[in-house]
N, C-alpha and C positions, 0 to 999 in steps of 0.2 A: 610314598611314591604313589604317582597318579598315572593311569593308563591314559595315553592321548587318544581322545575321541574313541573311547573304548568300544562301543556297539560297532563303530564303523570299522573295526579291525577284525570283526567276525564275518567271515564269507558265508553267503546265503547258499542253502543247499539248491542246486539247479531246479529241482522240482518245486521249490518255494519261491523262486523269483517272480513267477508269473503272477503270484499273489500279492505282489506289491506294484503292479503295473498302474501307471498313471499316464494321462493324456495331457499334452500341452499344445501350444500353437505350433511348435517345432517337431511334433512327432509323439509316439508312444514309447514309453521308456519304463524300466523296471530296476529296481535295486539289485546290485550284485552283492553288496554288504547289508548286515543288519542295520536298519535305520532306528532312529530314535521315534518313540511314538507306537511302536507295533506292540500289541497287547502283551505278548509273552517275551519281549526283549529282555526285560531285566532277570527274568528267570532264567531264559537260555544264556544270557551272558554270564551269570552267576555258575551256571551248571558248567559252561566251558571253563571257566578259572578253576573250578574244583577238579575237573577232569585233567587239566594241564598241570596243576600244583600240588595234587592230592598227597603225593609222598612228602612234600615239604610243609604242608599247612599244619598249624598247631604245634609244630617243632621249630622249625628255622623261620617261617613266615606266617603272616596272617593275611588273608584276602577277603575283601568284601567288595564286590562289585569291581570298580577300577580302582579302588584304594587298597594298597599293599603296604605292609610294614615288615621289614626284616629285623628278627631279634636274635639276641646272643648274650652270651655271659661275659665274653672278652672281645677285645678289638681284633685279635687273631680271628676268632671265630665269626666275627661280624664281616670280616673282608672275604672270609669263605662262603658265608651264607650269601653275600652279595653277588659274588662271582658265580655261584651256582644259580641264583636267580636270573642274573644278567643272561647266562648262557641258555637258560629255558625260555627267556624272552626272545632272544635272538633266534633259537631253533624254529620257534612258531611265528617269527616275524611281527611280534608284538612291540609297539613303541611306548615309551613313558614320556609324559609331559615335563620336560626339564623345569619348567617354571614352577611347577607344584612339587618338585622333589627336594629333599633334603638328606644329607647322608652324615653319618658319624655322630649324629646327635644321641643324648642320653634320654630325651623326652620329645614329645611331639603330639600334635592333635591327630585323632584318627575318629572318624564318624563323631564327630563333636565332643569327643572327650580327650583328656590328657592321658597319654600313656607313657609310663616311665617305669625304672626300677621298683618304684614303691607300688606299682599296679595301675589300675584305672582310677582316675579321678574326674570329678566333673569340672568342665571348663569354666573358669572365673567369669569370662565374657557372657556365657549363657546366664549364669546367676545374676550377674549385673544387670543384663537386659530383663530378666524378671522383676528384680527389685526395682528398677526405674521405670516400669510399665505403669501407665495411669490405671486407676481401679477400673475394673470391668463394670460397664453399665448395662449391656445387653446380653441376652442369652449366648449369642454368638461370641462376644468377647469373653463370657465366662468360660466357654467352652475351649476357646484359644488358651487362655490362662491355664486352666486345668491341663490341657495337652503339654504345655511347656513345663507344668509341675511334675506331670507324670514321666516325661523324659528324663529328669533328674531325680526321680523319687527314690531310687535305691540308695542315693548318697544322703537323703534326709534322715536325720535320726533324733 
């Protein structure tokens, strides 16, 4: 599941709003919600998600930034976990992006990996992208290649 415009769902503290002030031809404005591009926005958003879902994390759900996954042993448990998750989202007026949500599946992509009953596996699309890359010729290209390899390194034996 994917949070809809995640950062924009987090309200700014009134004392921080003035720090986001900007001037246009039409006047002076400030953000009332957390905007993309703020230096600590990512950490603030993750901290908010942990605060809201701490009792469910690592048991019924996993949350990383605006990506969420509900996990369960059975279909009945899955429905209960989803219901609890939806109630929490509704309570805090958080919305999901329906175009990026799938429900009732036994595996799916999360953070560029395939998560299933078997565990966490490398996404074949990531491997294909690496194997089909042209040979790096510059230092920058070598660094990019090594970065991609490092991303899947724990799956290489």
